[in-house]
C-alpha positions in Angstrom: 84.9 129.6 120.8 84.0 127.1 118.4 85.3 123.1 118.6 83.3 122.1 115.9 86.3 120.9 113.8 88.2 118.7 116.6 85.0 115.8 116.3 86.0 113.0 114.9 83.3 112.7 112.1 81.6 109.6 113.1 80.4 106.4 110.4 83.5 105.6 108.7 83.9 102.3 108.6 85.1 101.1 111.5 84.2 97.8 113.0 83.2 96.9 116.8 85.2 96.3 119.4 82.8 92.5 119.2 84.3 92.8 115.2 88.0 93.3 116.6 87.3 90.6 119.1 86.7 87.6 116.6 89.1 88.9 113.6 91.6 89.2 116.5 90.4 85.0 118.3 90.6 83.9 114.1 93.8 85.3 112.9 95.1 83.8 116.5 93.4 80.2 115.5 95.1 80.4 112.0 97.8 81.2 113.1 98.3 78.3 115.3 96.7 75.5 113.5 99.6 77.2 110.5 102.2 76.8 113.5 101.2 73.5 114.9 100.9 72.0 111.1 104.9 73.2 110.5 105.8 72.3 113.7 104.2 68.6 114.1 104.9 67.7 110.9 101.7 65.5 110.5 100.9 65.7 106.6 103.5 65.3 104.3 105.7 68.4 102.3 103.2 68.8 99.9 100.0 68.7 101.8 101.8 71.0 104.5 102.3 73.7 101.3 98.9 73.6 100.6 97.4 73.5 103.9 99.5 76.4 104.6 98.2 78.3 101.3 94.8 77.6 102.4 95.3 79.2 105.8 97.2 82.0 104.3 94.4 82.9 102.0 92.1 82.3 105.0 94.4 84.8 107.0 93.8 87.2 103.8 89.9 87.3 103.8 90.1 87.3 107.9 92.7 90.7 108.0 90.6 92.0 104.9 86.4 91.8 106.2 87.7 92.5 110.0 90.2 95.3 110.0 90.0 96.8 106.6 86.6 96.5 106.5 86.3 96.0 102.4 82.9 94.9 101.5 81.1 94.2 98.6 78.3 96.7 100.3 77.5 100.0 98.1 79.2 102.3 99.8 82.5 100.0 100.1 82.5 99.3 96.5 85.6 101.7 96.2 87.5 100.3 98.8 86.7 97.1 97.1 87.8 97.3 93.4 91.0 99.5 94.8 91.7 96.3 96.9 91.5 94.5 93.7 93.7 96.5 91.7 96.5 96.8 94.2 96.1 92.5 94.5 96.2 92.4 90.6 99.1 94.9 89.9 101.0 92.9 92.5 100.4 89.7 91.1 101.5 90.2 87.5 104.5 91.8 89.2 105.4 88.7 91.2 104.3 86.4 87.9 106.1 88.5 86.0 109.0 88.7 87.5 109.0 85.2 87.2 108.3 84.8 84.3 111.1 87.4 82.8 113.8 85.5 85.7 112.8 82.2 84.0 113.2 82.9 80.5 117.3 84.8 81.3 117.6 81.9 83.1 116.7 79.5 79.8 118.6 81.4 77.8 121.6 81.3 79.7 122.1 77.7 80.2 121.7 77.4 76.4 124.9 78.9 76.0 
């Protein structure tokens, strides 16, 4: 009996154990840094928000590169396009919702 259907395909863009460990360590360090900034009140509220935003963006890049394996390599181009398209849709929905709610609030308060 031939078991050729039970063999998993190789080269599916999966990372090595080392890359997963590096990604995990970076994620933990970024999370601990954000927790430290908030718990110690070491920055002003505005600076804390900015620092958390920067750490969040770095965390997103770490997750995308080390765990989702999205890159600008030619064989990964469709993954990158899909990710950017999804991000664009999320941004449009979020800012569109904020715009509509702000506009509705403005017009409702004028009465």
